N, C-alpha and C positions, 0 to 999 in steps of 0.2 A: 509575332505573337505565337505562343505555343498552342498547338491544337490539342484539344482534349483527346482526339483520336490517337495522336502520337503518344500521349501519356498512357492511354489504355493499352496500346500495343506494347509499350515498354513494360507495363505491369503484367500483361499476358506472358511475355517472354520470360520475365523474372519468375513468375509462378510456374511456368513450364519447366524452366531450368532447375528450380529448387525441388519440384516434384520428381523430375527424372533422377536427380541426384539422390533424393531420399529413397526412391525405389531401388536404385542401383546399390546403394549402401545396404539396404535390407536384403537384397538378393545375395550379395557377397557374404553377409552375416549368416544367412541360411546355409550357403555352401560351407562356410567354416564350421557351423554346427553339425552339418551332415558329416563332414570330415572328422570332427572330434568325437562324435557320438556313434557313428556307424562305420565309416571307412577305415578309421584307425583300428577298430576292433577286428576288421577283416584282414588288414594288410600286415600287421606287425606281430612278432612273437611276444608273449606266448599265445596271443589270440589266434594266430594262424593255425597253430596246432589244434586248438579247440575247434576252430571252424572247419577243419578238414573232416572232422567227425560227421558234420552235417551235410557237407557237399562233396560230391566226387571231384577229383582233381581237375578234370576238364572243365567242369562248371565253375570251380573256384578260379581257375585261370581266366576264363571268359569274364567272370565278374570283376576280377582285378584289371583286365584290359578295359572294361567299360568304365570303371572308376577312374583309370588314367585318362581315358577319353573325356570324361566329364570334367576332370581337372583342367585339361587342355582347353576345352570349350569355355570353361568358367573364365579363364584368363583372356580368351578371345572376346567374350561378351563384355568383360570389364573394360578391355581396351577400346572396343567399339563404343561403349557408353561414354568413356572419357573423351573420345573424339567428338561425339555428339554434344557433350557438355561444352567442349571447347568451341564448337561452331556456334552454339547458343550464346556463349560468352562474347564472341565477336559480334554477333547480331545485336546483343544488348548494348555493347560498347558503342556501336554505330548509332543506335537510337539515342543513347544517353548523350553522346557527343553532339548529335544534331539538335537535341533539345537544349543543351547548354549553350550552343552557339546561337540558337534562336533567342534564348533569354538574354544573352550578352548583347546581341545585336539590338534587341528591343530596348534594353537599358541605355545603350549608346544613342539610339535615335530619340529617346525620350528626353535627353538632356540637350539636344541640338536645336 
């Protein structure tokens, strides 16, 4: 017989997985918006020429380095999150398989 606790654990894992995925997707969208509405303005002509008026060259270069660093870390964060989602998927599949096996075994024993 399937235990209610197993179903609740499966539900918790599913909720956790989908919540984590939704937050990761939102985070990536925020990074894309920052890139489209802020970083591109700083990084590419003719915007660069306009921006030099406001920042000394050394400050602008440092800002560009930090933008590049943020882009690198964004990819790292996304990769880590994808690995976390994969681990959760495996745990979910294990619970799901165990529940299906229990149900199948209980059906088989019910007919005997």
